C-alpha positions in Angstrom: 90.8 34.1 -7.4 87.2 34.3 -8.6 84.6 32.4 -6.5 81.3 31.8 -7.4 78.4 31.6 -4.9 75.3 30.0 -6.0 72.1 30.9 -3.5 68.5 29.8 -3.7 65.7 31.8 -5.1 62.9 29.1 -3.3 61.2 31.0 -0.3 58.3 28.8 0.6 59.0 26.8 3.5 56.5 23.2 2.1 53.1 23.6 2.6 54.0 24.9 6.5 52.8 28.8 4.9 55.8 30.2 6.4 59.1 31.1 4.2 62.6 30.1 4.1 65.4 30.7 1.6 69.2 31.1 2.3 70.7 30.9 5.9 72.5 33.9 6.7 75.3 32.7 8.5 76.1 30.2 5.8 76.4 33.2 3.6 78.1 35.9 5.5 80.9 34.2 7.1 82.4 31.8 4.0 81.7 35.3 2.2 83.7 37.4 4.2 86.6 34.3 5.0 86.9 34.1 1.3 86.8 37.9 0.2 89.1 38.8 3.1 91.7 36.3 1.9 91.6 38.4 -1.4 88.9 36.2 -3.2 86.6 38.1 -6.1 83.3 37.0 -5.2 80.3 36.7 -7.9 76.8 35.6 -6.8 74.0 34.1 -8.6 70.9 32.2 -8.4 68.3 30.3 -10.4 66.0 33.5 -10.5 68.0 36.6 -10.4 68.0 39.5 -8.3 67.2 39.7 -4.8 67.7 35.6 -3.3 65.3 35.3 -0.2 66.8 35.0 3.4 65.0 32.6 5.8 63.6 34.8 8.2 64.6 32.5 11.3 68.5 33.4 10.7 67.8 36.6 11.5 66.7 36.1 14.9 69.0 37.0 17.8 69.9 33.4 18.6 71.6 32.9 15.5 73.4 36.3 15.1 77.0 35.8 14.6 80.1 38.4 14.0 79.8 37.5 10.3 76.1 38.3 10.6 76.8 41.5 12.1 79.1 42.6 10.2 76.8 41.9 7.2 74.5 43.8 9.2 75.9 47.2 8.5 77.5 46.2 5.2 75.4 48.3 2.6 77.9 47.5 -0.2 77.2 43.5 0.0 73.5 44.1 0.8 73.1 45.9 -2.5 75.3 43.5 -4.4 73.2 40.5 -2.6 69.9 42.0 -4.4 71.4 41.8 -7.7 72.5 38.3 -8.1 73.4 37.1 -11.4 71.1 34.6 -13.1 72.1 31.4 -13.2 71.5 31.3 -17.0 74.4 33.6 -17.4 77.3 32.0 -15.7 80.0 29.9 -17.4 82.4 27.6 -14.9 85.3 28.7 -17.1 85.4 32.0 -15.4 85.9 30.6 -11.7 88.1 29.0 -9.4 85.2 27.4 -7.0 81.7 27.3 -6.4 80.0 27.8 -3.1 76.8 27.1 -1.9 75.1 28.5 1.1 72.6 26.6 3.1 69.4 27.2 4.3 66.2 25.1 3.3 65.8 26.6 0.0 68.2 24.5 -2.0 66.2 21.5 -0.9 63.1 23.0 -3.5 65.0 24.4 -6.3 69.1 24.1 -6.7 68.7 20.3 -6.3 67.0 19.9 -9.6 68.3 22.9 -11.3 69.4 22.1 -14.9 71.8 25.3 -14.8 73.1 24.7 -11.0 73.8 20.9 -11.8 75.5 21.8 -15.3 77.8 23.8 -13.7 78.7 21.6 -10.8 79.3 18.9 -13.3 81.8 21.4 -15.3 83.3 22.4 -12.1 84.2 18.2 -11.6 85.6 18.2 -14.8 87.6 20.9 -14.4 89.1 19.7 -11.0 88.1 22.7 -9.5 86.2 23.2 -5.6 82.4 22.3 -5.1 81.7 23.5 -2.1 78.3 23.6 0.5 77.1 23.6 3.8 74.5 22.3 5.9 71.1 21.7 3.1 73.3 22.9 0.2 75.0 19.4 -0.6 71.5 18.4 -1.4 72.8 20.7 -5.1 74.9 17.5 -5.4 72.1 14.8 -5.8 71.2 14.9 -9.0 75.0 15.9 -10.6 76.6 13.4 -12.7 80.5 12.5 -12.9 82.1 11.6 -16.3 81.5 8.2 -16.4 77.4 9.2 -16.0 77.4 8.1 -12.1 76.3 10.2 -9.5 79.3 12.5 -8.6 78.5 11.2 -5.0 79.4 7.7 -5.6 82.0 6.6 -3.3 82.9 9.9 -2.0 83.3 11.0 1.3 80.5 13.8 2.2 78.4 15.2 5.1 75.5 17.7 5.6 72.6 18.4 7.6 71.8 15.3 10.0 69.1 13.6 10.3 68.5 14.4 13.8 69.2 17.9 13.2 66.4 18.4 10.9 64.3 16.7 13.9 65.4 19.0 16.3 64.4 22.2 14.2 61.0 20.2 13.5 61.1 19.9 9.9 61.4 16.2 9.3 57.5 15.9 7.8 58.2 19.2 5.9 61.4 19.0 3.8 61.2 17.3 0.3 63.6 14.7 1.5 65.9 13.8 4.4 69.5 15.0 3.4 71.6 12.3 5.4 69.6 9.7 3.4 69.7 10.7 0.2 73.6 11.6 0.2 73.8 7.9 1.4 71.1 6.8 -1.6 73.3 8.4 -4.0 76.2 6.8 -3.0 77.8 9.2 -0.9 80.4 7.7 1.8 78.1 10.0 4.8 80.0 11.1 8.1 78.9 13.4 10.7 79.9 15.0 13.7 78.1 16.0 17.1 75.2 17.6 16.1 75.1 21.8 15.9 78.8 21.2 15.8 81.6 22.2 13.4 82.3 19.3 11.1 83.9 19.7 7.4 84.7 16.6 4.9 87.0 17.2 1.7 87.4 14.4 -0.9 89.1 15.8 -3.8 87.3 18.8 -4.8 84.2 17.9 -3.0 84.0 20.1 0.0 81.4 20.3 2.5 80.3 21.3 6.0 77.6 19.8 8.1 75.7 23.0 9.6 75.6 26.4 10.2 78.8 26.1 12.5 80.9 24.1 9.9 80.4 27.4 7.3 83.6 29.1 8.0 85.8 25.5 8.4 84.4 25.0 4.2 85.5 28.5 3.2 89.1 28.1 5.0 89.2 24.3 3.2 88.2 26.1 -0.3 90.9 28.6 0.2 93.5 25.7 1.1 92.6 23.9 -2.3 92.9 26.9 -4.3 96.4 27.6 -2.5 97.8 23.6 -3.5 
């Protein structure tokens, strides 16, 4: 199984002067879940090289077994520092695509032409497209074969409005993900805030928040084995 992970290259949290990027747990937990099952994983980002890590995701309160494993995994850290540019990536070479969250993707991957190209190619090829937390934002501008929103009529989830309010960023983010998923015709649903919640509709597999990361990766594995 060859799986492509796409990470954000955006590191500015709106106009706050603070940094953002990808959320470590949403990268590490799915990465190890998939790699331990025998998957070969390629890492890519719009700019290539080292993608920015959201500094808040490095705080002690947010550490898990997967993030602690990452902290001592020098090989993965080296691999992460050398992500491919999305312009170099061909969907034909992979069996599934996975997008870790963090707020970063809302600013760059949502409108990145190469990311959208890949998502649409994976959809045409009926291969799993997965994203967690804020990363379902990458689906907002992708189209299906009929030229309609890829989300139209599809079961979908992502970071909730109430979770965004809880982290105090409702007025900072470029849009509220829950609202925009609904605006694109997505059949949005959610579980209780901060608890694991994963939704699958055909090739689309999405998770609500960081706690949903492993469940999304496990759903990708199940889909690939079917």
